Residue frames relative to the residue before (quaternion, step in Angstrom):
aa qw qx qy qz dx dy dz
M 1.0000 0.0000 0.0000 0.0000 0.00 0.00 0.00
E 0.2040 -0.7526 0.6195 0.0901 3.53 -1.00 1.00
L 0.2867 -0.7931 0.5171 0.1465 3.56 -0.75 1.06
L 0.7995 0.2904 -0.1052 0.5151 3.58 1.05 -0.81
P 0.3956 -0.7422 0.4766 0.2559 3.68 -0.59 0.88
G 0.5684 0.6119 -0.3747 0.4026 3.56 1.21 -0.41
D 0.5997 0.5848 -0.3739 0.3983 3.57 1.21 -0.19
R 0.7134 0.3722 -0.2304 0.5471 3.59 1.39 -0.17
E 0.4136 -0.7311 0.4785 0.2559 3.63 -0.72 0.99
N 0.7403 0.4255 -0.2624 0.4494 3.63 0.97 -0.53
L 0.6367 0.5050 -0.3302 0.4801 3.61 1.26 0.24
A 0.0068 0.7760 -0.6292 0.0439 3.58 -0.97 0.98
I 0.2535 -0.7328 0.6170 0.1342 3.51 -1.16 0.86
Q 0.0875 -0.8024 0.5901 0.0180 3.54 -0.80 1.01
T 0.0099 -0.7952 0.6062 0.0075 3.63 -1.11 0.64
R 0.0234 0.7824 -0.6223 0.0038 3.55 -1.21 0.58
G 0.5852 -0.5960 0.3989 0.3784 3.59 -1.08 0.33
G 0.7010 0.4635 -0.3587 0.4063 3.56 -1.21 0.57
P 0.4851 0.0479 -0.8180 -0.3053 1.45 -2.46 -0.31
E 0.7199 0.3566 -0.2599 0.5358 3.65 1.07 -0.46
K 0.6826 -0.4740 0.3763 0.4097 3.49 -1.39 0.31
H 0.8229 0.1715 -0.1652 0.5159 3.61 -0.94 0.86
E 0.6105 0.5127 -0.3881 0.4623 3.57 1.11 0.52
V 0.1940 -0.7598 0.6069 0.1293 3.50 -1.28 0.45
T 0.2397 -0.7486 0.6057 0.1236 3.54 -1.03 0.83
G 0.0056 0.8197 -0.5727 0.0074 3.58 -0.83 0.86
W 0.0126 -0.7889 0.6144 -0.0005 3.57 -1.20 0.53
V 0.4108 -0.6850 0.5607 0.2182 3.47 -1.41 0.43
L 0.1274 -0.7660 0.6245 0.0839 3.54 -1.03 0.82
I 0.0570 -0.7690 0.6367 0.0031 3.62 -0.74 1.07
S 0.2872 0.7409 -0.5652 0.2215 3.53 -0.51 1.24
P 0.4884 -0.3114 -0.8005 0.1541 1.43 -1.57 2.03
L 0.4538 -0.6598 0.5483 0.2412 3.52 -1.33 0.60
S 0.0254 -0.7956 0.6051 -0.0144 3.59 -0.89 0.85
K 0.6932 -0.4569 0.3570 0.4280 3.56 -1.29 0.16
E 0.6257 0.5679 -0.3284 0.4220 3.55 1.09 -0.64
D 0.6270 0.5566 -0.3112 0.4475 3.54 1.31 -0.41
A 0.4649 0.6898 -0.4284 0.3528 3.61 1.30 -0.20
G 0.4885 0.6677 -0.4731 0.3028 3.57 -0.96 0.66
E 0.5868 -0.5717 0.4315 0.3777 3.58 -1.23 -0.30
Y 0.1676 -0.7881 0.5908 0.0424 3.48 -0.89 1.03
E 0.1322 -0.8027 0.5778 0.0662 3.59 -0.98 0.76
C 0.1593 -0.7534 0.6286 0.1093 3.51 -1.18 0.63
H 0.1059 -0.7793 0.6175 0.0094 3.55 -0.86 1.02
A 0.0269 0.7852 -0.6170 0.0456 3.60 -0.82 1.00
S 0.0566 0.7711 -0.6340 0.0168 3.63 -1.20 0.58
N 0.0677 0.7455 -0.6631 -0.0016 3.44 -1.34 0.48
A 0.7775 -0.3612 0.2091 0.4704 3.58 -1.21 -0.21
K 0.6633 0.5273 -0.2868 0.4470 3.60 1.26 -0.50
G 0.7768 -0.2979 0.2071 0.5148 3.53 1.20 -0.35
E 0.4517 -0.6560 0.5252 0.2997 3.55 -1.32 -0.45
A 0.0480 -0.7777 0.6252 0.0447 3.50 -1.29 0.47
T 0.0823 -0.7744 0.6262 0.0373 3.58 -1.19 0.65
A 0.0053 0.7640 -0.6449 0.0179 3.51 -1.12 0.80
S 0.0769 -0.8016 0.5893 0.0652 3.55 -1.15 0.54
A 0.0892 -0.7799 0.6174 0.0507 3.53 -1.25 0.41
K 0.3237 -0.7215 0.5776 0.2026 3.59 -1.23 0.56
I 0.1558 -0.7408 0.6449 0.1052 3.53 -1.09 0.77
H 0.0847 -0.7495 0.6566 0.0058 3.49 -1.01 1.11
V 0.1634 -0.7902 0.5844 0.0862 3.64 -0.64 1.02
V 0.1230 -0.7784 0.6153 0.0153 3.50 -0.95 1.08
E 0.5001 -0.6548 0.4912 0.2825 3.59 -1.21 0.58
T 0.8213 0.0952 0.0167 0.5622 3.60 1.00 -0.90
L 0.5889 -0.5809 0.4076 0.3868 3.52 -1.14 0.45
H 0.5049 0.6376 -0.4077 0.4151 3.59 1.27 -0.40
E 0.6516 0.5217 -0.3286 0.4418 3.66 0.94 -0.84
I 0.6142 0.5463 -0.3499 0.4493 3.62 1.08 -0.53
A 0.6388 0.5142 -0.3057 0.4838 3.62 0.99 -0.83
L 0.7014 0.4729 -0.2896 0.4479 3.63 0.91 -0.80
T 0.7783 0.3682 -0.1898 0.4719 3.54 1.03 -0.51
K 0.3876 0.7479 -0.4479 0.2996 3.61 1.39 -0.10
G 0.8100 0.2500 -0.1855 0.4970 3.57 -0.81 0.99
R 0.6469 0.5149 -0.3104 0.4691 3.55 1.27 -0.28
E 0.4735 -0.6587 0.5038 0.2966 3.54 -0.97 0.82
W 0.3797 -0.7085 0.5359 0.2582 3.66 -0.77 0.96
């Protein structure tokens, strides 16, 4: 588990205001993407009103053909 994005040269965290007043939207940019970047990523946020956590899995494929073969299948 990596706790800080600054430990990886190909990973950047971006944020901007919105979409609603007093909200912030954030996302992760991984460039260039490689097979080693595959895995589960988690986002943890907290403020005076509480805490929230979200996660996403990244699967890296070599060709578009791999997507067609695995579509609908649990990774």
